[in-house]
N, CA, C and O atoms as a DFTB+ gen file, in Angstrom:
808 C
 N C O
     1  1      15.853     199.841     206.454
     2  2      16.526     200.789     206.545
     3  2      16.217     201.659     207.705
     4  3      15.030     201.723     208.025
     5  1      17.125     202.374     208.425
     6  2      17.043     203.242     209.311
     7  2      16.313     204.651     208.809
     8  3      16.171     205.085     207.666
     9  1      15.973     205.109     209.878
    10  2      15.391     206.541     209.644
    11  2      15.905     207.687     210.238
    12  3      16.285     207.567     211.402
    13  1      16.015     208.911     209.628
    14  2      16.791     209.754     210.339
    15  2      15.708     210.872     210.469
    16  3      15.303     211.457     209.464
    17  1      15.252     211.156     211.700
    18  2      14.336     211.633     212.458
    19  2      14.766     212.968     213.221
    20  3      15.594     212.924     214.131
    21  1      14.045     214.392     212.725
    22  2      14.192     215.503     213.430
    23  2      13.218     215.653     214.646
    24  3      12.016     215.546     214.400
    25  1      13.558     215.855     215.749
    26  2      12.905     216.064     216.969
    27  2      12.705     217.551     216.917
    28  3      13.759     218.028     217.337
    29  1      11.921     218.466     216.626
    30  2      12.262     219.961     216.827
    31  2      10.783     220.592     217.620
    32  3       9.585     220.426     217.391
    33  1      11.624     221.462     218.749
    34  2      10.314     221.762     219.606
    35  2      10.651     223.019     220.264
    36  3      11.828     223.370     220.178
    37  1       9.906     223.700     220.852
    38  2       9.795     224.841     221.738
    39  2       9.457     224.578     223.047
    40  3       8.386     223.983     223.166
    41  1      10.185     224.902     224.308
    42  2       9.641     224.640     225.569
    43  2      10.243     225.656     226.453
    44  3      11.442     225.933     226.491
    45  1       9.050     226.329     227.351
    46  2       9.306     227.491     227.770
    47  2       9.946     226.872     229.061
    48  3      11.166     226.798     229.208
    49  1       8.961     226.397     230.061
    50  2       9.729     225.610     231.567
    51  2      10.153     224.402     231.580
    52  3      10.467     223.866     232.643
    53  1      10.232     223.776     230.409
    54  2      10.690     222.088     230.112
    55  2       9.739     221.037     229.940
    56  3      10.143     219.983     229.448
    57  1       8.338     221.172     230.320
    58  2       7.454     219.908     229.969
    59  2       7.613     219.526     228.288
    60  3       7.541     218.334     227.990
    61  1       7.736     220.102     227.671
    62  2       7.739     219.924     226.206
    63  2       8.939     219.184     226.028
    64  3       8.964     218.065     225.514
    65  1      10.061     219.878     226.503
    66  2      11.385     219.439     226.422
    67  2      11.499     217.898     227.058
    68  3      12.314     217.118     226.564
    69  1      10.803     217.564     227.972
    70  2      11.003     216.448     228.523
    71  2      10.241     215.307     227.554
    72  3      10.700     214.198     227.279
    73  1       9.008     215.844     227.127
    74  2       8.557     215.133     225.918
    75  2       9.423     214.691     224.641
    76  3       9.543     213.578     224.130
    77  1       9.942     215.834     224.318
    78  2      10.898     215.793     222.944
    79  2      11.892     214.841     223.178
    80  3      12.247     214.086     222.271
    81  1      12.519     214.780     224.615
    82  2      13.150     213.504     224.447
    83  2      12.874     212.466     224.781
    84  3      13.636     211.583     224.386
    85  1      11.801     212.082     225.564
    86  2      11.159     210.825     225.477
    87  2      11.174     210.270     224.175
    88  3      11.761     209.220     223.914
    89  1      10.353     211.150     223.097
    90  2      10.099     210.950     221.910
    91  2      11.120     210.463     221.238
    92  3      10.961     209.428     220.591
    93  1      12.486     211.183     221.268
    94  2      13.896     211.015     220.676
    95  2      14.266     209.774     221.208
    96  3      14.780     209.035     220.368
    97  1      14.159     209.261     222.453
    98  2      14.694     207.955     222.991
    99  2      13.629     207.066     222.288
   100  3      14.227     206.157     221.712
   101  1      12.356     206.978     222.119
   102  2      11.703     206.145     221.418
   103  2      12.177     205.791     220.107
   104  3      12.498     204.639     219.812
   105  1      12.227     206.841     219.259
   106  2      12.819     206.626     217.879
   107  2      13.983     206.022     217.706
   108  3      14.188     205.311     216.722
   109  1      14.992     206.260     218.756
   110  2      16.247     205.642     218.761
   111  2      16.517     204.359     219.078
   112  3      17.512     203.760     218.671
   113  1      15.440     203.765     219.992
   114  2      14.976     202.370     220.448
   115  2      14.557     201.590     219.298
   116  3      14.733     200.372     219.272
   117  1      13.923     202.329     218.191
   118  2      13.325     201.537     217.141
   119  2      14.549     201.653     216.036
   120  3      14.192     201.395     214.887
   121  1      15.738     201.953     216.187
   122  2      16.596     202.078     214.900
   123  2      17.056     203.511     214.474
   124  3      18.111     203.632     213.851
   125  1      16.410     204.430     214.743
   126  2      16.383     205.698     214.106
   127  2      17.686     206.528     214.581
   128  3      18.096     206.344     215.727
   129  1      18.347     207.442     213.721
   130  2      19.115     208.471     213.767
   131  2      18.566     209.896     214.061
   132  3      18.054     210.657     213.240
   133  1      18.776     210.119     215.428
   134  2      17.829     211.300     215.863
   135  2      18.369     212.731     216.209
   136  3      18.985     212.862     217.267
   137  1      18.176     213.834     215.373
   138  2      18.380     215.081     215.796
   139  2      17.317     215.751     216.709
   140  3      16.204     216.099     216.316
   141  1      17.872     215.916     218.199
   142  2      16.907     216.829     218.901
   143  2      17.578     218.156     218.894
   144  3      18.758     218.463     219.062
   145  1      16.521     218.854     218.656
   146  2      16.657     220.454     218.602
   147  2      15.445     221.172     219.159
   148  3      14.274     220.880     219.400
   149  1      16.188     222.186     219.256
   150  2      15.114     223.041     219.951
   151  2      14.853     224.731     219.106
   152  3      15.874     225.206     218.609
   153  1      13.838     225.376     218.999
   154  2      13.979     226.577     218.462
   155  2      14.589     227.729     219.070
   156  3      15.048     227.603     220.205
   157  1      14.646     228.629     218.588
   158  2      15.303     229.871     219.044
   159  2      14.214     230.359     219.870
   160  3      13.034     230.343     219.518
   161  1      14.848     230.997     221.498
   162  2      14.023     231.662     222.093
   163  2      13.695     233.048     221.763
   164  3      14.653     233.796     221.568
   165  1      12.259     233.626     221.644
   166  2      12.124     235.096     221.289
   167  2      11.701     236.084     222.220
   168  3      11.711     237.294     221.995
   169  1      11.263     235.436     223.465
   170  2      10.603     236.316     224.478
   171  2      11.930     237.136     225.120
   172  3      13.045     236.682     225.375
   173  1      11.473     238.343     225.270
   174  2      12.780     239.133     226.229
   175  2      12.560     238.702     227.596
   176  3      11.641     238.260     228.285
   177  1      14.034     239.079     227.726
   178  2      14.746     238.829     229.357
   179  2      13.629     239.206     230.256
   180  3      13.363     238.334     231.084
   181  1      12.939     240.234     230.304
   182  2      12.349     240.723     230.926
   183  2      11.074     239.979     231.487
   184  3      10.626     240.020     232.632
   185  1      10.550     239.212     230.262
   186  2       9.462     238.069     230.548
   187  2       9.808     236.918     231.163
   188  3       9.175     236.618     232.175
   189  1      10.735     236.148     230.752
   190  2      11.495     234.950     231.035
   191  2      12.220     235.006     232.670
   192  3      12.345     234.013     233.387
   193  1      12.656     236.443     233.049
   194  2      13.429     236.572     234.337
   195  2      12.132     236.850     235.210
   196  3      12.376     237.341     236.312
   197  1      10.788     236.620     234.910
   198  2       9.591     236.843     235.805
   199  2       9.345     235.525     236.170
   200  3       8.827     235.296     237.263
   201  1       9.702     234.448     235.259
   202  2       9.129     232.891     235.825
   203  2      10.530     232.343     236.051
   204  3      11.278     232.324     235.073
   205  1      10.946     231.926     237.140
   206  2      12.250     231.106     237.539
   207  2      12.147     229.941     236.779
   208  3      13.168     229.547     236.216
   209  1      11.257     229.406     236.673
   210  2      11.353     227.960     235.939
   211  2      11.677     228.259     234.659
   212  3      12.474     227.513     234.091
   213  1      11.130     229.396     233.956
   214  2      11.496     229.638     232.509
   215  2      12.872     229.927     232.293
   216  3      13.466     229.384     231.362
   217  1      13.538     230.867     233.193
   218  2      14.829     231.211     233.288
   219  2      15.793     229.776     233.355
   220  3      16.768     229.437     232.683
   221  1      15.071     229.107     234.463
   222  2      16.036     227.788     234.742
   223  2      16.131     226.914     233.308
   224  3      17.163     226.471     232.804
   225  1      15.001     226.814     232.885
   226  2      15.183     226.071     231.397
   227  2      15.987     226.630     230.406
   228  3      16.896     226.033     229.830
   229  1      15.621     227.861     230.201
   230  2      16.802     228.677     229.160
   231  2      18.282     228.135     229.359
   232  3      18.994     227.625     228.494
   233  1      18.619     228.388     230.853
   234  2      19.886     228.173     231.008
   235  2      20.310     226.584     231.108
   236  3      21.434     226.167     230.825
   237  1      19.343     225.870     231.505
   238  2      19.865     224.563     231.360
   239  2      19.953     224.182     229.932
   240  3      21.056     223.699     229.675
   241  1      19.159     224.240     228.934
   242  2      19.392     223.932     227.460
   243  2      20.549     224.766     226.684
   244  3      21.179     224.204     225.788
   245  1      20.772     225.878     226.976
   246  2      21.272     226.764     226.117
   247  2      22.758     226.038     225.777
   248  3      23.178     226.455     224.697
   249  1      23.385     225.362     226.217
   250  2      24.930     224.546     225.937
   251  2      24.651     223.188     225.746
   252  3      25.620     222.455     225.547
   253  1      23.434     222.657     225.767
   254  2      23.166     221.294     225.643
   255  2      22.125     220.729     224.628
   256  3      21.941     219.538     224.379
   257  1      21.416     221.905     224.034
   258  2      20.362     221.082     222.980
   259  2      20.930     222.255     221.661
   260  3      21.265     223.415     221.900
   261  1      20.929     221.811     220.706
   262  2      21.233     222.745     219.480
   263  2      20.059     223.459     219.102
   264  3      18.939     223.023     219.367
   265  1      20.306     224.837     218.326
   266  2      19.346     225.297     217.804
   267  2      18.998     224.428     216.762
   268  3      19.767     223.586     216.298
   269  1      17.659     224.651     216.327
   270  2      17.328     224.003     215.077
   271  2      17.499     224.614     213.767
   272  3      17.194     225.805     213.838
   273  1      17.886     224.249     212.535
   274  2      17.944     225.023     211.545
   275  2      17.234     224.310     210.278
   276  3      16.892     223.128     210.324
   277  1      17.079     224.972     209.363
   278  2      16.371     224.212     208.046
   279  2      17.384     223.089     207.618
   280  3      16.996     222.127     206.955
   281  1      18.517     223.216     207.959
   282  2      19.339     221.943     207.298
   283  2      18.708     220.649     208.209
   284  3      18.522     219.566     207.652
   285  1      18.458     220.802     209.355
   286  2      17.351     219.732     209.929
   287  2      16.445     219.281     209.179
   288  3      16.229     218.075     209.065
   289  1      15.727     220.283     208.507
   290  2      14.503     219.809     207.768
   291  2      14.659     218.975     206.475
   292  3      13.903     218.198     205.890
   293  1      16.147     219.501     206.198
   294  2      16.653     218.736     204.826
   295  2      16.986     217.335     205.221
   296  3      16.516     216.360     204.636
   297  1      17.721     217.271     206.120
   298  2      18.251     216.167     206.632
   299  2      17.301     214.952     207.056
   300  3      17.578     213.755     206.994
   301  1      16.572     215.314     207.329
   302  2      15.605     214.230     207.999
   303  2      14.662     213.406     207.144
   304  3      13.946     213.956     206.307
   305  1      14.651     212.195     207.328
   306  2      13.258     211.327     206.743
   307  2      12.043     211.808     207.070
   308  3      11.159     211.823     206.214
   309  1      11.773     212.348     208.563
   310  2      10.578     212.471     208.957
   311  2      10.612     213.499     210.299
   312  3      11.676     213.681     210.891
   313  1       9.673     213.993     210.624
   314  2       9.694     214.837     211.731
   315  2       8.584     214.611     213.102
   316  3       7.550     213.943     213.077
   317  1       9.067     215.271     214.106
   318  2       8.320     215.358     215.450
   319  2       8.563     217.030     215.872
   320  3       9.676     217.517     216.069
   321  1       7.313     217.749     215.958
   322  2       7.308     219.007     216.204
   323  2       6.442     219.035     217.500
   324  3       5.306     218.571     217.595
   325  1       7.163     219.660     218.495
   326  2       6.634     219.718     219.854
   327  2       6.361     221.348     220.272
   328  3       7.248     222.149     219.976
   329  1       5.347     221.752     220.839
   330  2       5.126     223.298     221.151
   331  2       4.026     223.181     222.412
   332  3       3.030     222.467     222.295
   333  1       4.268     223.853     223.479
   334  2       3.114     224.158     224.178
   335  2       2.402     224.834     223.526
   336  3       2.704     225.388     222.469
   337  1       0.995     224.878     224.288
   338  2      -0.340     225.410     223.625
   339  2      -0.101     226.952     224.083
   340  3       0.615     227.234     225.045
   341  1      -0.847     228.017     223.210
   342  2      -0.804     229.285     223.764
   343  2      -1.914     229.683     223.026
   344  3      -1.964     229.753     221.798
   345  1      -2.853     229.955     223.862
   346  2      -4.190     230.123     223.391
   347  2      -4.967     229.247     222.318
   348  3      -5.766     229.648     221.471
   349  1      -4.599     228.148     222.526
   350  2      -5.122     226.755     221.698
   351  2      -4.490     226.635     220.281
   352  3      -4.970     226.081     219.292
   353  1      -3.126     227.378     220.435
   354  2      -2.363     227.171     219.291
   355  2      -1.117     227.061     219.362
   356  3      -0.632     226.972     220.490
   357  1      -0.192     227.032     218.138
   358  2       1.396     226.825     218.329
   359  2       1.974     227.977     218.994
   360  3       1.543     229.118     218.830
   361  1       2.757     227.738     219.596
   362  2       3.978     228.953     220.397
   363  2       4.480     229.847     219.350
   364  3       4.890     229.212     218.378
   365  1       4.595     231.316     219.222
   366  2       5.285     231.930     218.443
   367  2       6.456     231.511     217.809
   368  3       6.680     231.370     216.607
   369  1       7.402     231.275     219.094
   370  2       8.801     230.556     218.799
   371  2       8.618     229.602     217.537
   372  3       9.021     229.912     216.416
   373  1       7.905     228.294     217.866
   374  2       8.204     227.234     216.731
   375  2       7.492     227.780     215.453
   376  3       7.957     227.459     214.360
   377  1       6.278     228.671     215.531
   378  2       5.756     228.925     214.658
   379  2       6.580     229.769     213.607
   380  3       6.368     229.754     212.395
   381  1       7.605     230.549     214.289
   382  2       8.693     231.512     213.440
   383  2       9.195     230.603     212.904
   384  3       9.228     230.749     211.682
   385  1       9.776     229.357     213.400
   386  2      11.057     228.660     212.729
   387  2      10.254     228.085     211.542
   388  3      10.698     228.081     210.394
   389  1       8.859     227.525     211.944
   390  2       8.005     227.115     210.762
   391  2       8.020     227.795     209.402
   392  3       8.301     227.325     208.299
   393  1       7.567     229.278     209.833
   394  2       7.422     230.103     208.685
   395  2       8.638     230.381     207.854
   396  3       8.582     230.635     206.651
   397  1      10.012     230.306     208.735
   398  2      11.010     230.307     207.532
   399  2      11.265     229.116     206.579
   400  3      12.244     229.165     205.835
   401  1      10.569     228.221     206.566
   402  2      10.615     226.977     205.742
   403  2       9.791     227.149     204.274
   404  3       9.496     226.181     203.573
   405  1       9.518     228.348     203.981
   406  2       8.843     228.409     202.815
   407  2       9.819     228.048     201.740
   408  3       9.561     227.179     200.907
   409  1      10.640     228.539     201.756
   410  2      11.599     228.158     200.433
   411  2      11.709     226.518     200.396
   412  3      11.527     225.980     199.304
   413  1      11.972     225.779     201.435
   414  2      11.960     224.431     201.360
   415  2      10.697     223.719     200.769
   416  3      10.658     222.717     200.055
   417  1       9.597     224.551     201.284
   418  2       8.126     223.802     201.123
   419  2       7.703     224.063     199.369
   420  3       6.934     223.304     198.780
   421  1       8.363     225.267     198.709
   422  2       8.241     225.300     197.531
   423  2       9.386     224.437     196.684
   424  3       9.371     224.539     195.457
   425  1      10.175     223.763     197.195
   426  2      11.142     222.526     196.515
   427  2      10.793     221.364     196.920
   428  3      11.548     220.410     196.733
   429  1       9.450     221.198     197.622
   430  2       8.837     219.847     198.143
   431  2       9.678     219.053     199.215
   432  3       9.381     217.904     199.543
   433  1      10.825     219.793     199.774
   434  2      11.746     218.887     200.611
   435  2      10.801     218.264     201.851
   436  3      11.089     217.143     202.272
   437  1       9.788     218.922     202.373
   438  2       8.770     218.159     203.293
   439  2       8.135     216.978     202.794
   440  3       7.974     215.909     203.383
   441  1       7.770     217.327     201.553
   442  2       6.623     216.320     200.828
   443  2       7.112     214.691     201.142
   444  3       8.259     214.259     201.259
   445  1       6.045     214.094     201.216
   446  2       6.199     212.628     201.488
   447  2       6.692     211.976     202.719
   448  3       6.687     210.775     202.991
   449  1       7.196     213.162     203.547
   450  2       7.787     212.489     204.730
   451  2       6.871     212.591     206.091
   452  3       6.104     213.499     206.412
   453  1       7.190     211.378     206.789
   454  2       6.225     211.408     207.668
   455  2       6.238     212.645     208.852
   456  3       7.271     213.288     209.043
   457  1       5.241     212.858     209.470
   458  2       5.390     213.617     210.613
   459  2       4.240     213.435     211.591
   460  3       3.178     212.915     211.250
   461  1       4.512     213.926     212.950
   462  2       3.992     214.015     214.221
   463  2       4.063     214.931     214.874
   464  3       4.951     215.751     214.642
   465  1       3.040     215.149     216.058
   466  2       3.528     216.377     216.900
   467  2       3.130     216.101     218.479
   468  3       2.654     214.998     218.747
   469  1       3.301     217.021     219.476
   470  2       3.208     216.441     220.782
   471  2       3.064     217.713     221.312
   472  3       3.500     218.567     220.540
   473  1       2.621     218.148     222.329
   474  2       2.234     219.300     223.189
   475  2       2.081     219.364     224.599
   476  3       2.131     218.263     225.146
   477  1       1.877     220.529     225.482
   478  2       1.412     220.670     226.606
   479  2       0.736     221.840     226.846
   480  3       1.045     222.921     226.344
   481  1      -0.368     221.616     227.756
   482  2      -1.136     222.738     228.048
   483  2      -1.412     222.809     229.832
   484  3      -1.245     221.731     230.402
   485  1      -1.677     223.590     230.408
   486  2      -1.923     223.807     231.746
   487  2      -3.076     222.902     232.337
   488  3      -2.871     222.076     233.226
   489  1      -4.243     223.123     231.790
   490  2      -5.253     222.421     231.828
   491  2      -5.614     221.068     230.953
   492  3      -5.246     221.007     229.780
   493  1      -6.216     220.178     231.455
   494  2      -6.902     219.153     230.378
   495  2      -7.373     219.566     229.213
   496  3      -6.965     218.990     228.204
   497  1      -8.247     220.554     229.100
   498  2      -9.151     221.327     227.917
   499  2      -8.394     222.427     227.641
   500  3      -9.040     223.311     227.079
   501  1      -7.122     222.705     227.866
   502  2      -6.525     224.270     227.875
   503  2      -5.885     224.273     226.272
   504  3      -4.967     225.040     225.982
   505  1      -6.432     223.404     225.356
   506  2      -5.899     223.821     223.793
   507  2      -4.838     222.745     223.462
   508  3      -4.143     222.885     222.456
   509  1      -4.700     221.736     224.229
   510  2      -3.769     220.473     223.651
   511  2      -4.102     219.845     222.248
   512  3      -3.209     219.541     221.458
   513  1      -5.640     219.642     221.946
   514  2      -5.957     218.724     220.820
   515  2      -5.863     219.967     219.558
   516  3      -5.673     219.687     218.374
   517  1      -6.013     221.173     220.011
   518  2      -6.192     222.373     218.981
   519  2      -4.798     222.494     218.539
   520  3      -4.548     222.420     217.336
   521  1      -3.941     222.660     219.336
   522  2      -2.476     223.050     219.155
   523  2      -1.743     222.051     218.241
   524  3      -0.954     222.454     217.386
   525  1      -2.085     220.368     218.482
   526  2      -1.733     219.514     217.700
   527  2      -2.385     219.380     216.249
   528  3      -1.778     218.835     215.327
   529  1      -3.673     219.918     216.112
   530  2      -4.527     220.004     214.715
   531  2      -3.836     220.935     214.223
   532  3      -3.305     220.516     213.195
   533  1      -3.484     222.331     214.496
   534  2      -2.670     223.164     213.968
   535  2      -1.227     223.011     213.536
   536  3      -0.797     223.666     212.587
   537  1      -0.521     222.218     214.164
   538  2       0.625     221.550     213.585
   539  2       0.321     220.739     212.248
   540  3       0.924     220.780     211.175
   541  1      -0.620     220.106     212.568
   542  2      -0.835     219.251     211.401
   543  2      -1.482     219.897     210.171
   544  3      -1.606     219.202     209.162
   545  1      -1.875     221.077     210.169
   546  2      -2.154     221.882     209.128
   547  2      -1.062     222.041     208.467
   548  3      -0.889     221.699     207.297
   549  1      -0.208     222.611     209.243
   550  2       1.277     222.786     208.582
   551  2       1.504     221.595     207.637
   552  3       1.737     221.810     206.448
   553  1       1.437     220.201     208.185
   554  2       1.864     219.219     207.499
   555  2       1.122     218.988     206.440
   556  3       1.708     218.471     205.489
   557  1      -0.191     219.261     206.308
   558  2      -1.012     218.958     205.348
   559  2      -0.446     219.986     204.215
   560  3      -0.500     219.565     203.059
   561  1       0.036     221.154     204.403
   562  2       0.454     222.090     203.520
   563  2       1.396     221.467     203.000
   564  3       1.196     221.079     201.848
   565  1       2.747     221.146     203.644
   566  2       3.862     220.622     203.047
   567  2       4.027     219.276     202.266
   568  3       5.003     218.680     201.809
   569  1       2.360     218.980     202.305
   570  2       2.396     217.240     201.886
   571  2       2.855     216.255     202.427
   572  3       2.997     215.199     201.811
   573  1       3.201     216.417     203.780
   574  2       3.953     215.427     204.477
   575  2       2.922     214.194     204.988
   576  3       1.754     214.441     204.687
   577  1       3.068     213.220     205.531
   578  2       2.287     212.069     205.917
   579  2       2.320     212.098     207.321
   580  3       3.366     212.024     207.966
   581  1       0.961     212.226     207.912
   582  2       0.549     212.295     209.534
   583  2       0.825     211.386     210.208
   584  3      -0.115     210.599     210.093
   585  1       1.629     210.941     210.933
   586  2       1.816     209.818     211.772
   587  2       1.211     209.852     213.367
   588  3       1.902     209.755     214.382
   589  1      -0.062     209.994     213.315
   590  2      -0.365     209.918     214.784
   591  2      -0.232     208.792     215.658
   592  3       0.051     207.699     215.167
   593  1      -0.411     208.926     216.953
   594  2      -0.298     207.697     217.765
   595  2      -1.621     207.024     217.567
   596  3      -1.480     205.821     217.344
   597  1      -2.851     207.428     217.581
   598  2      -4.086     207.173     217.280
   599  2      -4.578     206.269     218.621
   600  3      -4.367     206.739     219.739
   601  1      -5.112     205.213     218.504
   602  2      -5.301     204.162     219.632
   603  2      -4.746     202.934     218.825
   604  3      -5.449     201.999     218.442
   605  1      -3.279     203.068     218.598
   606  2      -2.886     201.782     218.208
   607  2      -1.901     201.060     219.442
   608  3      -1.057     200.254     219.052
   609  1      -1.981     201.280     220.587
   610  2      -1.588     200.671     221.614
   611  2      -2.096     201.314     223.076
   612  3      -2.356     202.460     223.444
   613  1      -2.106     200.113     223.669
   614  2      -2.848     200.594     225.106
   615  2      -2.157     201.781     225.906
   616  3      -2.715     202.429     226.791
   617  1      -0.855     201.963     225.456
   618  2       0.029     202.579     226.451
   619  2      -0.438     204.179     225.994
   620  3       0.174     205.091     226.549
   621  1      -1.277     204.460     225.212
   622  2      -1.826     205.651     225.102
   623  2      -2.795     206.180     226.076
   624  3      -2.736     207.362     226.414
   625  1      -3.652     205.406     226.530
   626  2      -4.948     205.571     227.411
   627  2      -4.051     206.293     228.621
   628  3      -4.028     207.523     228.669
   629  1      -3.396     205.586     229.489
   630  2      -3.013     205.907     230.853
   631  2      -2.338     207.396     230.865
   632  3      -2.211     208.096     231.870
   633  1      -1.906     207.757     229.447
   634  2      -1.451     209.036     229.688
   635  2      -2.680     210.099     228.691
   636  3      -2.521     210.919     227.787
   637  1      -3.491     209.743     229.175
   638  2      -4.739     210.623     228.825
   639  2      -5.407     210.432     227.282
   640  3      -6.253     211.219     226.857
   641  1      -5.039     209.577     226.703
   642  2      -5.558     208.893     225.812
   643  2      -6.178     210.092     224.549
   644  3      -7.330     210.277     224.156
   645  1      -4.955     210.724     224.177
   646  2      -5.168     211.742     223.240
   647  2      -4.553     211.048     221.729
   648  3      -3.355     210.886     221.497
   649  1      -5.486     210.754     220.954
   650  2      -5.137     210.193     219.722
   651  2      -4.171     210.663     218.844
   652  3      -3.477     209.936     218.134
   653  1      -4.111     212.154     218.897
   654  2      -3.778     213.047     217.851
   655  2      -2.018     213.265     218.188
   656  3      -1.254     213.588     217.278
   657  1      -1.543     213.040     219.590
   658  2      -0.228     213.063     219.817
   659  2      -0.241     212.911     221.450
   660  3      -1.342     212.840     221.998
   661  1       0.668     212.871     222.054
   662  2       1.008     212.917     223.223
   663  2       0.877     213.934     223.565
   664  3       1.271     214.784     222.767
   665  1       0.136     214.565     225.196
   666  2      -0.268     215.762     225.367
   667  2      -0.020     215.807     226.651
   668  3      -0.423     214.793     227.220
   669  1       0.603     216.761     227.505
   670  2       0.774     216.701     229.099
   671  2      -0.150     217.876     229.667
   672  3      -0.416     218.914     229.062
   673  1      -0.519     217.575     230.742
   674  2      -1.594     218.818     231.707
   675  2      -0.598     219.021     232.598
   676  3      -0.328     218.260     233.527
   677  1       0.144     220.379     232.240
   678  2       0.977     221.225     233.192
   679  2       0.704     221.277     234.610
   680  3       1.509     221.652     235.463
   681  1      -0.798     220.771     234.867
   682  2      -0.951     221.719     236.321
   683  2      -0.696     220.337     237.100
   684  3      -0.698     220.285     238.329
   685  1      -0.479     219.235     236.282
   686  2       0.176     218.095     237.386
   687  2       1.611     218.117     237.615
   688  3       2.095     217.219     238.303
   689  1       2.413     219.097     237.090
   690  2       3.619     219.128     237.308
   691  2       4.574     218.789     236.336
   692  3       4.398     219.374     235.267
   693  1       5.578     217.982     236.382
   694  2       6.226     217.239     235.465
   695  2       5.555     216.188     234.748
   696  3       4.553     215.614     235.175
   697  1       6.156     215.929     233.585
   698  2       5.406     214.881     232.938
   699  2       5.685     213.408     233.778
   700  3       6.784     213.039     234.191
   701  1       4.392     212.672     233.917
   702  2       4.649     211.441     234.756
   703  2       4.983     210.134     233.623
   704  3       4.677     210.175     232.432
   705  1       5.626     209.077     234.256
   706  2       6.014     208.007     233.725
   707  2       4.987     207.441     232.494
   708  3       5.397     207.031     231.408
   709  1       3.725     207.501     232.857
   710  2       2.564     207.333     231.730
   711  2       2.585     208.249     230.387
   712  3       2.211     207.840     229.287
   713  1       3.022     209.395     230.620
   714  2       2.876     210.293     229.766
   715  2       4.616     210.182     228.777
   716  3       4.719     210.202     227.550
   717  1       5.500     210.096     229.551
   718  2       6.566     209.715     228.949
   719  2       6.812     208.287     228.232
   720  3       7.553     208.048     227.278
   721  1       6.016     207.439     228.933
   722  2       5.998     206.295     228.016
   723  2       5.010     206.343     226.724
   724  3       5.469     205.677     225.796
   725  1       3.909     206.897     226.472
   726  2       3.279     207.256     225.509
   727  2       4.013     208.298     224.493
   728  3       3.655     208.326     223.316
   729  1       4.990     209.108     224.943
   730  2       5.825     210.009     223.963
   731  2       7.007     209.117     223.582
   732  3       7.555     209.290     222.494
   733  1       7.406     208.216     224.389
   734  2       8.539     206.923     223.579
   735  2       7.771     206.377     222.459
   736  3       8.099     206.566     221.288
   737  1       6.609     205.608     222.869
   738  2       5.801     204.900     222.019
   739  2       5.393     205.550     220.721
   740  3       5.247     204.897     219.687
   741  1       5.172     207.156     220.819
   742  2       5.128     207.923     219.525
   743  2       5.823     207.866     218.598
   744  3       5.540     207.797     217.402
   745  1       7.396     207.910     219.446
   746  2       8.592     208.092     218.553
   747  2       9.017     206.810     218.070
   748  3       9.556     206.811     216.963
   749  1       8.901     205.841     218.600
   750  2       9.110     204.380     218.163
   751  2       8.128     204.361     216.894
   752  3       8.748     204.125     215.857
   753  1       7.061     204.507     216.758
   754  2       5.952     204.400     215.630
   755  2       6.186     205.353     214.706
   756  3       6.014     205.073     213.520
   757  1       6.638     206.704     215.111
   758  2       7.048     207.385     213.800
   759  2       8.313     206.769     213.270
   760  3       8.652     206.875     212.091
   761  1       8.978     206.139     214.159
   762  2      10.621     205.453     213.385
   763  2      10.229     204.311     212.471
   764  3      10.757     204.025     211.397
   765  1       9.421     203.826     212.950
   766  2       9.038     202.145     212.484
   767  2       8.375     202.635     211.189
   768  3       8.756     202.264     210.079
   769  1       7.278     203.561     211.412
   770  2       6.520     204.021     209.918
   771  2       7.900     204.464     208.922
   772  3       8.224     203.846     207.909
   773  1       8.348     205.227     209.266
   774  2       9.397     206.010     208.480
   775  2      10.178     204.890     207.786
   776  3      10.272     204.949     206.560
   777  1      10.769     203.836     208.473
   778  2      11.476     203.155     207.901
   779  2      10.927     202.178     207.133
   780  3      11.652     201.706     206.257
   781  1       9.851     201.773     207.246
   782  2       8.740     201.015     206.257
   783  2       8.766     201.486     205.279
   784  3       9.082     200.759     204.338
   785  1       8.416     203.079     204.976
   786  2       8.163     204.010     203.835
   787  2       9.685     203.888     202.976
   788  3       9.755     203.895     201.747
   789  1      10.842     203.778     203.881
   790  2      12.086     203.695     203.068
   791  2      12.616     202.791     202.556
   792  3      13.598     202.940     201.829
   793  1      12.082     201.651     202.824
   794  2      12.407     200.143     202.221
   795  2      11.793     199.964     201.001
   796  3      10.582     199.948     200.779
   797  1      12.689     199.832     200.236
   798  2      12.314     199.456     198.729
   799  2      11.420     198.337     198.748
   800  3      11.375     197.428     199.577
   801  1      10.652     198.533     197.639
   802  2       9.322     197.599     197.613
   803  2      10.440     195.867     197.168
   804  3      11.567     195.823     196.675
   805  1       9.602     194.795     197.563
   806  2      10.389     193.799     197.061
   807  2      10.033     193.548     195.273
   808  3      10.643     192.689     194.636
């Protein structure tokens, strides 16, 4: 049985967006139906305009990537959440979306659904792991089933070897082929595990 996967992310200058696209591609390769969604930008125009790359990304996705809604959480069989690290934590834009899901959480909508996460920080030790673990804290509260890449494939190692989820070092520029390959693998793994859980026992 094919899985329905919501890839929901926040990206300011585009790195996390590229990871989201790669993860979505991997999930589709494994037969999943995917909704790629971005959360609403909350920063004021003055802040966005202070960084040309930020403004360029906002304009690039405005009409090409739909804004996430709570319906995406209800629709999906599994979730992939992506956020740049902000002081070792989840960006406010994604956290605000998560915080609106309290009603669905009370109904158990996200319970027993697989979930995974991906991130980017400027430096190798700039908060990548703590941001992923913060997202996994949310999944624990939801009662979701965490599906991390772990060290289940050699493809994880050239991308930095993060077992918690694909992470990108922003100081290297745009995500390179090794990191994007790891994100695709993470998407395939999420889709495969989800499809296995959806298949009725013989």
